[in-house]
C-alpha positions in Angstrom: -5.2 -35.9 -5.9 -2.3 -33.8 -7.2 0.2 -32.2 -4.8 -0.9 -28.7 -5.9 -4.5 -29.4 -4.9 -3.3 -30.5 -1.5 -1.3 -27.4 -1.1 -4.2 -25.2 -2.1 -6.5 -27.0 0.3 -3.9 -26.5 3.1 -3.5 -22.8 2.3 -7.3 -22.3 2.4 -7.3 -23.5 6.0 -5.3 -20.4 7.1 -7.9 -17.9 8.4 -8.3 -14.3 7.2 -8.4 -14.8 3.4 -11.2 -12.3 2.8 -9.9 -9.6 5.1 -6.1 -9.8 4.7 -5.7 -11.7 1.4 -2.1 -12.9 0.8 -0.9 -10.9 3.8 -2.5 -13.4 6.2 0.8 -15.4 5.9 2.9 -12.5 7.2 2.9 -13.7 10.9 4.4 -17.0 9.8 7.3 -15.3 8.0 8.0 -13.1 11.1 8.1 -16.2 13.3 10.3 -18.0 10.8 12.7 -15.0 10.6 12.9 -14.7 14.3 13.6 -18.4 14.7 16.4 -18.2 12.1 17.9 -15.2 13.9 17.8 -17.0 17.2 19.4 -20.1 15.7 22.2 -18.1 14.1 23.0 -16.3 17.4 22.7 -19.1 19.9 23.4 -22.5 18.2 27.0 -23.4 18.0 28.2 -25.6 15.2 31.6 -26.8 16.3 33.0 -24.0 18.4 31.5 -21.1 16.5 28.2 -19.4 15.8 27.3 -17.7 12.6 28.0 -14.3 14.1 31.4 -15.3 15.4 32.4 -16.2 11.9 30.9 -12.9 10.5 32.7 -10.7 13.1 36.0 -12.5 12.4 35.7 -12.1 8.7 34.8 -8.5 9.0 37.8 -7.8 11.2 40.0 -9.6 8.7 38.7 -7.5 5.8 39.3 -4.3 7.8 42.9 -5.4 8.6 43.6 -6.2 5.0 42.2 -2.9 3.9 44.5 -1.1 6.4 47.5 -3.1 5.2 46.8 -2.2 1.6 46.4 1.4 2.4 49.7 1.4 4.3 51.6 0.0 1.4 
């Protein structure tokens, strides 16, 4: 059996095909997005989370823009 046949069979097991069509997978994507967001906020790699790095980089960009404006 090919891998694509296995995937098709697995996808057919998800209920709601007749009523919702392709949109029946939408709840899975919402849960996946929420899990990614939680991971980025709460899980520390080293001493920083993703948002710590994002905020630091944003403040560095603002500082550099102000310094260029002042020159």
